[in-house]
N, CA, C, O and the ligand as a Tripos MOL2 file, in Angstrom:
@<TRIPOS>MOLECULE
protein
  277   275    70     0     0
PROTEIN
NO_CHARGES

@<TRIPOS>ATOM
      1 N           0.8900  -21.1120   -2.0980 N.3       1 MET1
      2 CA          1.5910  -19.8380   -2.0060 C.3       1 MET1
      3 C           2.9820  -19.9350   -2.6070 C.2       1 MET1
      4 O           3.9570  -19.4360   -2.0440 O.2       1 MET1
      5 N           3.0550  -20.5930   -3.7710 N.am      2 ALA2
      6 CA          4.3300  -20.7820   -4.4400 C.3       2 ALA2
      7 C           4.9860  -19.4530   -4.8180 C.2       2 ALA2
      8 O           6.1740  -19.2410   -4.5750 O.2       2 ALA2
      9 N           4.2020  -18.5750   -5.4070 N.am      3 GLU3
     10 CA          4.7840  -17.3240   -5.8840 C.3       3 GLU3
     11 C           4.5630  -16.1590   -4.9450 C.2       3 GLU3
     12 O           5.1620  -15.0960   -5.1120 O.2       3 GLU3
     13 N           3.7030  -16.3560   -3.9570 N.am      4 GLY4
     14 CA          3.4110  -15.2600   -3.0580 C.3       4 GLY4
     15 C           2.5920  -14.1810   -3.7290 C.2       4 GLY4
     16 O           2.0210  -14.3860   -4.8000 O.2       4 GLY4
     17 N           2.5440  -13.0590   -3.1000 N.am      5 MET5
     18 CA          1.7130  -11.9750   -3.6070 C.3       5 MET5
     19 C           2.5130  -11.0650   -4.5110 C.2       5 MET5
     20 O           3.7340  -10.9580   -4.4000 O.2       5 MET5
     21 N           1.7930  -10.4090   -5.4130 N.am      6 ASN6
     22 CA          2.4820   -9.3740   -6.1820 C.3       6 ASN6
     23 C           2.2560   -8.0210   -5.5090 C.2       6 ASN6
     24 O           1.4940   -7.9060   -4.5480 O.2       6 ASN6
     25 N           2.9280   -7.0160   -6.0290 N.am      7 CYS7
     26 CA          2.8820   -5.6890   -5.4050 C.3       7 CYS7
     27 C           1.4560   -5.1630   -5.3000 C.2       7 CYS7
     28 O           1.0770   -4.5490   -4.3020 O.2       7 CYS7
     29 N           0.6760   -5.4140   -6.3430 N.am      8 GLU8
     30 CA         -0.6930   -4.9020   -6.3460 C.3       8 GLU8
     31 C          -1.5030   -5.5140   -5.1960 C.2       8 GLU8
     32 O          -2.2380   -4.8130   -4.5000 O.2       8 GLU8
     33 N          -1.3590   -6.8170   -5.0090 N.am      9 ASP9
     34 CA         -2.0570   -7.4950   -3.9080 C.3       9 ASP9
     35 C          -1.6710   -6.8650   -2.5710 C.2       9 ASP9
     36 O          -2.5150   -6.5640   -1.7270 O.2       9 ASP9
     37 N          -0.3630   -6.6790   -2.4180 N.am     10 VAL10
     38 CA          0.1410   -6.1790   -1.1470 C.3      10 VAL10
     39 C          -0.3280   -4.7580   -0.8860 C.2      10 VAL10
     40 O          -0.7140   -4.4260    0.2350 O.2      10 VAL10
     41 N          -0.2970   -3.9070   -1.9230 N.am     11 ARG11
     42 CA         -0.7340   -2.5170   -1.7300 C.3      11 ARG11
     43 C          -2.1720   -2.4620   -1.2520 C.2      11 ARG11
     44 O          -2.5300   -1.6160   -0.4320 O.2      11 ARG11
     45 N          -3.0000   -3.3690   -1.7660 N.am     12 ASP12
     46 CA         -4.4020   -3.3980   -1.3550 C.3      12 ASP12
     47 C          -4.5620   -3.7710    0.1100 C.2      12 ASP12
     48 O          -5.5760   -3.4590    0.7340 O.2      12 ASP12
     49 N          -3.5610   -4.4370    0.6500 N.am     13 LEU13
     50 CA         -3.6800   -4.9490    2.0220 C.3      13 LEU13
     51 C          -2.9090   -4.1260    3.0510 C.2      13 LEU13
     52 O          -2.9350   -4.4370    4.2420 O.2      13 LEU13
     53 N          -2.2250   -3.0780    2.5960 N.am     14 LEU14
     54 CA         -1.3670   -2.3360    3.5180 C.3      14 LEU14
     55 C          -2.1400   -1.7060    4.6800 C.2      14 LEU14
     56 O          -1.6940   -1.7340    5.8270 O.2      14 LEU14
     57 N          -3.3000   -1.1410    4.3610 N.am     15 PHE15
     58 CA         -4.0710   -0.5240    5.4380 C.3      15 PHE15
     59 C          -4.5020   -1.5620    6.4660 C.2      15 PHE15
     60 O          -4.4680   -1.3200    7.6720 O.2      15 PHE15
     61 N          -4.9080   -2.7240    5.9580 N.am     16 MET16
     62 CA         -5.2900   -3.8000    6.8810 C.3      16 MET16
     63 C          -4.0880   -4.2710    7.6870 C.2      16 MET16
     64 O          -4.2010   -4.5760    8.8750 O.2      16 MET16
     65 N          -2.9550   -4.3260    7.0360 N.am     17 PHE17
     66 CA         -1.7320   -4.7120    7.7460 C.3      17 PHE17
     67 C          -1.4700   -3.7410    8.8990 C.2      17 PHE17
     68 O          -1.1770   -4.1560   10.0210 O.2      17 PHE17
     69 N          -1.5780   -2.4540    8.6070 N.am     18 LEU18
     70 CA         -1.3010   -1.4420    9.6220 C.3      18 LEU18
     71 C          -2.3540   -1.4230   10.7230 C.2      18 LEU18
     72 O          -2.0980   -0.9490   11.8300 O.2      18 LEU18
     73 N          -3.5200   -1.9330   10.4170 N.am     19 ASN19
     74 CA         -4.5690   -1.9880   11.4360 C.3      19 ASN19
     75 C          -4.6420   -3.3540   12.1070 C.2      19 ASN19
     76 O          -5.5540   -3.6460   12.8810 O.2      19 ASN19
     77 N          -3.6610   -4.1720   11.7880 N.am     20 ASN20
     78 CA         -3.5940   -5.5000   12.3870 C.3      20 ASN20
     79 C          -4.8470   -6.3300   12.0930 C.2      20 ASN20
     80 O          -5.3420   -7.0520   12.9590 O.2      20 ASN20
     81 N          -5.3470   -6.2170   10.8730 N.am     21 GLU21
     82 CA         -6.5830   -6.9030   10.5140 C.3      21 GLU21
     83 C          -6.3440   -8.1000    9.6040 C.2      21 GLU21
     84 O          -7.2930   -8.7610    9.1820 O.2      21 GLU21
     85 N          -5.0860   -8.3800    9.3030 N.am     22 LEU22
     86 CA         -4.8130   -9.5070    8.4190 C.3      22 LEU22
     87 C          -4.7570  -10.8080    9.2090 C.2      22 LEU22
     88 O          -4.3040  -10.8560   10.3520 O.2      22 LEU22
     89 N          -5.2270  -11.8380    8.5640 N.am     23 ASP23
     90 CA         -5.1920  -13.1340    9.2220 C.3      23 ASP23
     91 C          -4.3480  -14.0850    8.3870 C.2      23 ASP23
     92 O          -3.1440  -14.2020    8.6140 O.2      23 ASP23
     93 N          -4.9570  -14.7580    7.4340 N.am     24 GLU24
     94 CA         -4.1950  -15.7310    6.6620 C.3      24 GLU24
     95 C          -3.2420  -15.0860    5.6520 C.2      24 GLU24
     96 O          -2.2840  -15.7140    5.2020 O.2      24 GLU24
     97 N          -3.5160  -13.8210    5.3020 N.am     25 GLU25
     98 CA         -2.6300  -13.1480    4.3490 C.3      25 GLU25
     99 C          -1.3870  -12.5680    5.0250 C.2      25 GLU25
    100 O          -0.4360  -12.1690    4.3510 O.2      25 GLU25
    101 N          -1.3990  -12.5270    6.3300 N.am     26 LEU26
    102 CA         -0.3400  -11.8090    7.0460 C.3      26 LEU26
    103 C           1.0630  -12.2830    6.6780 C.2      26 LEU26
    104 O           1.9400  -11.4760    6.3680 O.2      26 LEU26
    105 N           1.2660  -13.5920    6.7150 N.am     27 GLU27
    106 CA          2.5880  -14.1450    6.4220 C.3      27 GLU27
    107 C           3.0710  -13.7310    5.0380 C.2      27 GLU27
    108 O           4.2380  -13.3910    4.8420 O.2      27 GLU27
    109 N           2.1460  -13.7690    4.0850 N.am     28 GLU28
    110 CA          2.5320  -13.4530    2.7180 C.3      28 GLU28
    111 C           2.8410  -11.9750    2.5380 C.2      28 GLU28
    112 O           3.7490  -11.6020    1.7950 O.2      28 GLU28
    113 N           2.0800  -11.1470    3.2220 N.am     29 VAL29
    114 CA          2.3350   -9.7080    3.1420 C.3      29 VAL29
    115 C           3.7030   -9.3970    3.7520 C.2      29 VAL29
    116 O           4.4890   -8.6450    3.1760 O.2      29 VAL29
    117 N           3.9770   -9.9730    4.9060 N.am     30 ILE30
    118 CA          5.2650   -9.7610    5.5610 C.3      30 ILE30
    119 C           6.3970  -10.2560    4.6710 C.2      30 ILE30
    120 O           7.4240   -9.5950    4.5100 O.2      30 ILE30
    121 N           6.1840  -11.4290    4.1010 N.am     31 ASP31
    122 CA          7.1790  -12.0250    3.2280 C.3      31 ASP31
    123 C           7.4750  -11.1180    2.0370 C.2      31 ASP31
    124 O           8.6300  -10.9220    1.6590 O.2      31 ASP31
    125 N           6.4170  -10.5730    1.4580 N.am     32 HIS32
    126 CA          6.6040   -9.6940    0.3110 C.3      32 HIS32
    127 C           7.3000   -8.3990    0.7180 C.2      32 HIS32
    128 O           8.2240   -7.9460    0.0420 O.2      32 HIS32
    129 N           6.8660   -7.8180    1.7970 N.am     33 LEU33
    130 CA          7.4470   -6.5590    2.2530 C.3      33 LEU33
    131 C           8.9340   -6.7140    2.5550 C.2      33 LEU33
    132 O           9.7230   -5.7980    2.3260 O.2      33 LEU33
    133 N           9.3010   -7.8690    3.0660 N.am     34 ALA34
    134 CA         10.7040   -8.1080    3.3890 C.3      34 ALA34
    135 C          11.5670   -8.1160    2.1280 C.2      34 ALA34
    136 O          12.7580   -7.8080    2.1750 O.2      34 ALA34
    137 N          10.9490   -8.4740    1.0020 N.am     35 ARG35
    138 CA         11.7210   -8.5830   -0.2400 C.3      35 ARG35
    139 C          11.5480   -7.3920   -1.1770 C.2      35 ARG35
    140 O          12.2880   -7.2630   -2.1520 O.2      35 ARG35
    141 N          10.5960   -6.5350   -0.8980 N.am     36 CYS36
    142 CA         10.2360   -5.5040   -1.8650 C.3      36 CYS36
    143 C          10.3550   -4.0840   -1.2890 C.2      36 CYS36
    144 O           9.4630   -3.6230   -0.5770 O.2      36 CYS36
    145 N          11.4470   -3.4060   -1.6000 N.am     37 PRO37
    146 CA         11.6600   -2.0500   -1.0940 C.3      37 PRO37
    147 C          10.5620   -1.0840   -1.5210 C.2      37 PRO37
    148 O          10.2260   -0.1610   -0.7780 O.2      37 PRO37
    149 N          10.0060   -1.2860   -2.6980 N.am     38 GLU38
    150 CA          8.9650   -0.3730   -3.1790 C.3      38 GLU38
    151 C           7.7080   -0.4570   -2.3310 C.2      38 GLU38
    152 O           7.0650    0.5560   -2.0550 O.2      38 GLU38
    153 N           7.3670   -1.6480   -1.9270 N.am     39 CYS39
    154 CA          6.1790   -1.7980   -1.0840 C.3      39 CYS39
    155 C           6.4480   -1.3040    0.3320 C.2      39 CYS39
    156 O           5.5390   -0.8320    1.0140 O.2      39 CYS39
    157 N           7.6940   -1.4140    0.7710 N.am     40 ARG40
    158 CA          8.0240   -0.8470    2.0790 C.3      40 ARG40
    159 C           7.8990    0.6690    2.0380 C.2      40 ARG40
    160 O           7.4700    1.2960    3.0060 O.2      40 ARG40
    161 N           8.2780    1.2460    0.9070 N.am     41 LEU41
    162 CA          8.1110    2.6810    0.7150 C.3      41 LEU41
    163 C           6.6220    3.0370    0.7510 C.2      41 LEU41
    164 O           6.2180    4.0170    1.3760 O.2      41 LEU41
    165 N           5.8220    2.2220    0.0700 N.am     42 ALA42
    166 CA          4.3760    2.4400    0.0540 C.3      42 ALA42
    167 C           3.8050    2.3130    1.4620 C.2      42 ALA42
    168 O           2.8910    3.0470    1.8390 O.2      42 ALA42
    169 N           4.3450    1.3880    2.2260 N.am     43 LEU43
    170 CA          3.9010    1.2070    3.6020 C.3      43 LEU43
    171 C           4.1670    2.4670    4.4150 C.2      43 LEU43
    172 O           3.3340    2.8930    5.2150 O.2      43 LEU43
    173 N           5.3250    3.0470    4.2000 N.am     44 ARG44
    174 CA          5.6630    4.2760    4.9160 C.3      44 ARG44
    175 C           4.7090    5.4120    4.5340 C.2      44 ARG44
    176 O           4.3150    6.2190    5.3770 O.2      44 ARG44
    177 N           4.3460    5.4580    3.2460 N.am     45 GLU45
    178 CA          3.3800    6.4590    2.8010 C.3      45 GLU45
    179 C           2.0370    6.2500    3.4910 C.2      45 GLU45
    180 O           1.3940    7.2080    3.9200 O.2      45 GLU45
    181 N           1.6280    5.0100    3.5930 N.am     46 HIS46
    182 CA          0.3610    4.6980    4.2580 C.3      46 HIS46
    183 C           0.4110    5.1160    5.7190 C.2      46 HIS46
    184 O          -0.5720    5.6180    6.2650 O.2      46 HIS46
    185 N           1.5440    4.9090    6.3390 N.am     47 MET47
    186 CA          1.6960    5.3220    7.7330 C.3      47 MET47
    187 C           1.5400    6.8230    7.8640 C.2      47 MET47
    188 O           0.8910    7.3160    8.7870 O.2      47 MET47
    189 N           2.1450    7.5470    6.9250 N.am     48 LYS48
    190 CA          2.0560    9.0010    6.9450 C.3      48 LYS48
    191 C           0.6050    9.4340    6.7780 C.2      48 LYS48
    192 O           0.0970   10.2770    7.5170 O.2      48 LYS48
    193 N          -0.0490    8.8300    5.7800 N.am     49 LEU49
    194 CA         -1.4260    9.1980    5.4770 C.3      49 LEU49
    195 C          -2.3680    8.9310    6.6340 C.2      49 LEU49
    196 O          -3.3010    9.6970    6.8780 O.2      49 LEU49
    197 N          -2.1190    7.8390    7.3460 N.am     50 SER50
    198 CA         -3.0240    7.4980    8.4350 C.3      50 SER50
    199 C          -2.5370    8.0510    9.7720 C.2      50 SER50
    200 O          -3.1180    7.7680   10.8200 O.2      50 SER50
    201 N          -1.4620    8.8450    9.7220 N.am     51 GLY51
    202 CA         -0.9670    9.4700   10.9430 C.3      51 GLY51
    203 C          -0.4610    8.4820   11.9670 C.2      51 GLY51
    204 O          -0.4620    8.7500   13.1690 O.2      51 GLY51
    205 N          -0.0250    7.3280   11.4720 N.am     52 LEU52
    206 CA          0.4440    6.2810   12.3730 C.3      52 LEU52
    207 C           1.9100    6.5030   12.7200 C.2      52 LEU52
    208 O           2.7450    6.7060   11.8390 O.2      52 LEU52
    209 N           2.2010    6.4630   13.9770 N.am     53 LEU53
    210 CA          3.5800    6.5950   14.4130 C.3      53 LEU53
    211 C           4.1190    5.2220   14.7860 C.2      53 LEU53
    212 O           3.3790    4.2910   15.1040 O.2      53 LEU53
    213 N           5.4300    5.1420   14.7310 N.am     54 TYR54
    214 CA          6.0680    3.8680   15.0600 C.3      54 TYR54
    215 C           5.5800    3.3170   16.3930 C.2      54 TYR54
    216 O           5.2740    2.1310   16.5100 O.2      54 TYR54
    217 N           5.5100    4.1770   17.3860 N.am     55 ARG55
    218 CA          5.1750    3.6730   18.7280 C.3      55 ARG55
    219 C           3.6970    3.3170   18.8740 C.2      55 ARG55
    220 O           3.3200    2.6190   19.8160 O.2      55 ARG55
    221 N           2.8530    3.7910   17.9500 N.am     56 THR56
    222 CA          1.4350    3.4510   18.0360 C.3      56 THR56
    223 C           1.0380    2.3690   17.0380 C.2      56 THR56
    224 O          -0.1370    2.0270   16.9090 O.2      56 THR56
    225 N           2.0270    1.8400   16.3390 N.am     57 MET57
    226 CA          1.7340    0.7750   15.3930 C.3      57 MET57
    227 C           1.4000   -0.5190   16.1280 C.2      57 MET57
    228 O           1.8670   -0.7520   17.2430 O.2      57 MET57
    229 N           0.5780   -1.3630   15.4860 N.am     58 PRO58
    230 CA          0.3310   -2.6800   16.0800 C.3      58 PRO58
    231 C           1.6460   -3.4550   16.2050 C.2      58 PRO58
    232 O           2.5860   -3.2400   15.4400 O.2      58 PRO58
    233 N           1.6860   -4.3280   17.1490 N.am     59 TYR59
    234 CA          2.9150   -5.0530   17.4490 C.3      59 TYR59
    235 C           3.5390   -5.7240   16.2350 C.2      59 TYR59
    236 O           4.7440   -5.6160   16.0090 O.2      59 TYR59
    237 N           2.7220   -6.4130   15.4580 N.am     60 VAL60
    238 CA          3.2450   -7.1420   14.2990 C.3      60 VAL60
    239 C           3.9010   -6.1950   13.3050 C.2      60 VAL60
    240 O           5.0120   -6.4420   12.8360 O.2      60 VAL60
    241 N           3.2040   -5.1130   12.9900 N.am     61 ALA61
    242 CA          3.7340   -4.1460   12.0390 C.3      61 ALA61
    243 C           5.0170   -3.5180   12.5730 C.2      61 ALA61
    244 O           5.9700   -3.2880   11.8290 O.2      61 ALA61
    245 N           5.0200   -3.2500   13.8620 N.am     62 ARG62
    246 CA          6.1780   -2.6010   14.4780 C.3      62 ARG62
    247 C           7.4050   -3.5140   14.4390 C.2      62 ARG62
    248 O           8.5160   -3.0750   14.1380 O.2      62 ARG62
    249 N           7.1840   -4.7670   14.7440 N.am     63 THR63
    250 CA          8.2740   -5.7330   14.7290 C.3      63 THR63
    251 C           8.8910   -5.8400   13.3420 C.2      63 THR63
    252 O          10.1130   -5.8070   13.1940 O.2      63 THR63
    253 N           8.0460   -5.9670   12.3310 N.am     64 CYS64
    254 CA          8.5350   -6.0490   10.9720 C.3      64 CYS64
    255 C           9.2400   -4.7780   10.5680 C.2      64 CYS64
    256 O          10.3190   -4.8000    9.9760 O.2      64 CYS64
    257 N           8.6090   -3.6730   10.8990 N.am     65 TYR65
    258 CA          9.1440   -2.3750   10.5030 C.3      65 TYR65
    259 C          10.5570   -2.1780   11.0460 C.2      65 TYR65
    260 O          11.4400   -1.7040   10.3300 O.2      65 TYR65
    261 N          10.7650   -2.5330   12.2810 N.am     66 SER66
    262 CA         12.0950   -2.3360   12.8590 C.3      66 SER66
    263 C          13.1000   -3.3310   12.2710 C.2      66 SER66
    264 O          14.2950   -3.0420   12.2070 O.2      66 SER66
    265 N          12.6230   -4.4850   11.8500 N.am     67 ALA67
    266 CA         13.5220   -5.4590   11.2330 C.3      67 ALA67
    267 C          13.9880   -4.9940    9.8630 C.2      67 ALA67
    268 O          15.0760   -5.3590    9.4200 O.2      67 ALA67
    269 N          13.1700   -4.1890    9.1880 N.am     68 TRP68
    270 CA         13.5060   -3.7570    7.8420 C.3      68 TRP68
    271 C          14.3090   -2.4930    7.8030 C.2      68 TRP68
    272 O          14.8330   -2.1190    6.7540 O.2      68 TRP68
    273 N          14.4180   -1.8110    8.9550 N.am     69 ASN69
    274 CA         15.0910   -0.5170    8.9470 C.3      69 ASN69
    275 C          16.3810   -0.5360    9.7470 C.2      69 ASN69
    276 O          17.0670    0.4820    9.8370 O.2      69 ASN69
    277 ZN          6.0570   -5.1140   -3.8130 Zn       70 ZN70
@<TRIPOS>BOND
     1     1     2 1
     2     2     3 1
     3     3     4 2
     4     3     5 am
     5     5     6 1
     6     6     7 1
     7     7     8 2
     8     7     9 am
     9     9    10 1
    10    10    11 1
    11    11    12 2
    12    11    13 am
    13    13    14 1
    14    14    15 1
    15    15    16 2
    16    15    17 am
    17    17    18 1
    18    18    19 1
    19    19    20 2
    20    19    21 am
    21    21    22 1
    22    22    23 1
    23    23    24 2
    24    23    25 am
    25    25    26 1
    26    26    27 1
    27    27    28 2
    28    27    29 am
    29    29    30 1
    30    30    31 1
    31    31    32 2
    32    31    33 am
    33    33    34 1
    34    34    35 1
    35    35    36 2
    36    35    37 am
    37    37    38 1
    38    38    39 1
    39    39    40 2
    40    39    41 am
    41    41    42 1
    42    42    43 1
    43    43    44 2
    44    43    45 am
    45    45    46 1
    46    46    47 1
    47    47    48 2
    48    47    49 am
    49    49    50 1
    50    50    51 1
    51    51    52 2
    52    51    53 am
    53    53    54 1
    54    54    55 1
    55    55    56 2
    56    55    57 am
    57    57    58 1
    58    58    59 1
    59    59    60 2
    60    59    61 am
    61    61    62 1
    62    62    63 1
    63    63    64 2
    64    63    65 am
    65    65    66 1
    66    66    67 1
    67    67    68 2
    68    67    69 am
    69    69    70 1
    70    70    71 1
    71    71    72 2
    72    71    73 am
    73    73    74 1
    74    74    75 1
    75    75    76 2
    76    75    77 am
    77    77    78 1
    78    78    79 1
    79    79    80 2
    80    79    81 am
    81    81    82 1
    82    82    83 1
    83    83    84 2
    84    83    85 am
    85    85    86 1
    86    86    87 1
    87    87    88 2
    88    87    89 am
    89    89    90 1
    90    90    91 1
    91    91    92 2
    92    91    93 am
    93    93    94 1
    94    94    95 1
    95    95    96 2
    96    95    97 am
    97    97    98 1
    98    98    99 1
    99    99   100 2
   100    99   101 am
   101   101   102 1
   102   102   103 1
   103   103   104 2
   104   103   105 am
   105   105   106 1
   106   106   107 1
   107   107   108 2
   108   107   109 am
   109   109   110 1
   110   110   111 1
   111   111   112 2
   112   111   113 am
   113   113   114 1
   114   114   115 1
   115   115   116 2
   116   115   117 am
   117   117   118 1
   118   118   119 1
   119   119   120 2
   120   119   121 am
   121   121   122 1
   122   122   123 1
   123   123   124 2
   124   123   125 am
   125   125   126 1
   126   126   127 1
   127   127   128 2
   128   127   129 am
   129   129   130 1
   130   130   131 1
   131   131   132 2
   132   131   133 am
   133   133   134 1
   134   134   135 1
   135   135   136 2
   136   135   137 am
   137   137   138 1
   138   138   139 1
   139   139   140 2
   140   139   141 am
   141   141   142 1
   142   142   143 1
   143   143   144 2
   144   143   145 am
   145   145   146 1
   146   146   147 1
   147   147   148 2
   148   147   149 am
   149   149   150 1
   150   150   151 1
   151   151   152 2
   152   151   153 am
   153   153   154 1
   154   154   155 1
   155   155   156 2
   156   155   157 am
   157   157   158 1
   158   158   159 1
   159   159   160 2
   160   159   161 am
   161   161   162 1
   162   162   163 1
   163   163   164 2
   164   163   165 am
   165   165   166 1
   166   166   167 1
   167   167   168 2
   168   167   169 am
   169   169   170 1
   170   170   171 1
   171   171   172 2
   172   171   173 am
   173   173   174 1
   174   174   175 1
   175   175   176 2
   176   175   177 am
   177   177   178 1
   178   178   179 1
   179   179   180 2
   180   179   181 am
   181   181   182 1
   182   182   183 1
   183   183   184 2
   184   183   185 am
   185   185   186 1
   186   186   187 1
   187   187   188 2
   188   187   189 am
   189   189   190 1
   190   190   191 1
   191   191   192 2
   192   191   193 am
   193   193   194 1
   194   194   195 1
   195   195   196 2
   196   195   197 am
   197   197   198 1
   198   198   199 1
   199   199   200 2
   200   199   201 am
   201   201   202 1
   202   202   203 1
   203   203   204 2
   204   203   205 am
   205   205   206 1
   206   206   207 1
   207   207   208 2
   208   207   209 am
   209   209   210 1
   210   210   211 1
   211   211   212 2
   212   211   213 am
   213   213   214 1
   214   214   215 1
   215   215   216 2
   216   215   217 am
   217   217   218 1
   218   218   219 1
   219   219   220 2
   220   219   221 am
   221   221   222 1
   222   222   223 1
   223   223   224 2
   224   223   225 am
   225   225   226 1
   226   226   227 1
   227   227   228 2
   228   227   229 am
   229   229   230 1
   230   230   231 1
   231   231   232 2
   232   231   233 am
   233   233   234 1
   234   234   235 1
   235   235   236 2
   236   235   237 am
   237   237   238 1
   238   238   239 1
   239   239   240 2
   240   239   241 am
   241   241   242 1
   242   242   243 1
   243   243   244 2
   244   243   245 am
   245   245   246 1
   246   246   247 1
   247   247   248 2
   248   247   249 am
   249   249   250 1
   250   250   251 1
   251   251   252 2
   252   251   253 am
   253   253   254 1
   254   254   255 1
   255   255   256 2
   256   255   257 am
   257   257   258 1
   258   258   259 1
   259   259   260 2
   260   259   261 am
   261   261   262 1
   262   262   263 1
   263   263   264 2
   264   263   265 am
   265   265   266 1
   266   266   267 1
   267   267   268 2
   268   267   269 am
   269   269   270 1
   270   270   271 1
   271   271   272 2
   272   271   273 am
   273   273   274 1
   274   274   275 1
   275   275   276 2
@<TRIPOS>SUBSTRUCTURE
     1 MET1         2 RESIDUE 1 A MET
     2 ALA2         6 RESIDUE 1 A ALA
     3 GLU3        10 RESIDUE 1 A GLU
     4 GLY4        14 RESIDUE 1 A GLY
     5 MET5        18 RESIDUE 1 A MET
     6 ASN6        22 RESIDUE 1 A ASN
     7 CYS7        26 RESIDUE 1 A CYS
     8 GLU8        30 RESIDUE 1 A GLU
     9 ASP9        34 RESIDUE 1 A ASP
    10 VAL10       38 RESIDUE 1 A VAL
    11 ARG11       42 RESIDUE 1 A ARG
    12 ASP12       46 RESIDUE 1 A ASP
    13 LEU13       50 RESIDUE 1 A LEU
    14 LEU14       54 RESIDUE 1 A LEU
    15 PHE15       58 RESIDUE 1 A PHE
    16 MET16       62 RESIDUE 1 A MET
    17 PHE17       66 RESIDUE 1 A PHE
    18 LEU18       70 RESIDUE 1 A LEU
    19 ASN19       74 RESIDUE 1 A ASN
    20 ASN20       78 RESIDUE 1 A ASN
    21 GLU21       82 RESIDUE 1 A GLU
    22 LEU22       86 RESIDUE 1 A LEU
    23 ASP23       90 RESIDUE 1 A ASP
    24 GLU24       94 RESIDUE 1 A GLU
    25 GLU25       98 RESIDUE 1 A GLU
    26 LEU26      102 RESIDUE 1 A LEU
    27 GLU27      106 RESIDUE 1 A GLU
    28 GLU28      110 RESIDUE 1 A GLU
    29 VAL29      114 RESIDUE 1 A VAL
    30 ILE30      118 RESIDUE 1 A ILE
    31 ASP31      122 RESIDUE 1 A ASP
    32 HIS32      126 RESIDUE 1 A HIS
    33 LEU33      130 RESIDUE 1 A LEU
    34 ALA34      134 RESIDUE 1 A ALA
    35 ARG35      138 RESIDUE 1 A ARG
    36 CYS36      142 RESIDUE 1 A CYS
    37 PRO37      146 RESIDUE 1 A PRO
    38 GLU38      150 RESIDUE 1 A GLU
    39 CYS39      154 RESIDUE 1 A CYS
    40 ARG40      158 RESIDUE 1 A ARG
    41 LEU41      162 RESIDUE 1 A LEU
    42 ALA42      166 RESIDUE 1 A ALA
    43 LEU43      170 RESIDUE 1 A LEU
    44 ARG44      174 RESIDUE 1 A ARG
    45 GLU45      178 RESIDUE 1 A GLU
    46 HIS46      182 RESIDUE 1 A HIS
    47 MET47      186 RESIDUE 1 A MET
    48 LYS48      190 RESIDUE 1 A LYS
    49 LEU49      194 RESIDUE 1 A LEU
    50 SER50      198 RESIDUE 1 A SER
    51 GLY51      202 RESIDUE 1 A GLY
    52 LEU52      206 RESIDUE 1 A LEU
    53 LEU53      210 RESIDUE 1 A LEU
    54 TYR54      214 RESIDUE 1 A TYR
    55 ARG55      218 RESIDUE 1 A ARG
    56 THR56      222 RESIDUE 1 A THR
    57 MET57      226 RESIDUE 1 A MET
    58 PRO58      230 RESIDUE 1 A PRO
    59 TYR59      234 RESIDUE 1 A TYR
    60 VAL60      238 RESIDUE 1 A VAL
    61 ALA61      242 RESIDUE 1 A ALA
    62 ARG62      246 RESIDUE 1 A ARG
    63 THR63      250 RESIDUE 1 A THR
    64 CYS64      254 RESIDUE 1 A CYS
    65 TYR65      258 RESIDUE 1 A TYR
    66 SER66      262 RESIDUE 1 A SER
    67 ALA67      266 RESIDUE 1 A ALA
    68 TRP68      270 RESIDUE 1 A TRP
    69 ASN69      274 RESIDUE 1 A ASN
    70 ZN70       277 GROUP 0 **** ****
């Protein structure tokens, strides 16, 4: 995991991230999101699309989300 994921990889995994379905990719997705404002924006769009609210987000997503905002 020298280079981590690119934006395309991460976008494909956002729904899984929000559903707490990531396992080995989780660290890399979090790592990328922490560094990439565009993917965080995409994450917010995914939240809107799936009707996910901050308080109903899975714990992992919620923790990261609050750290980034
Ligand atoms: Zn990105």
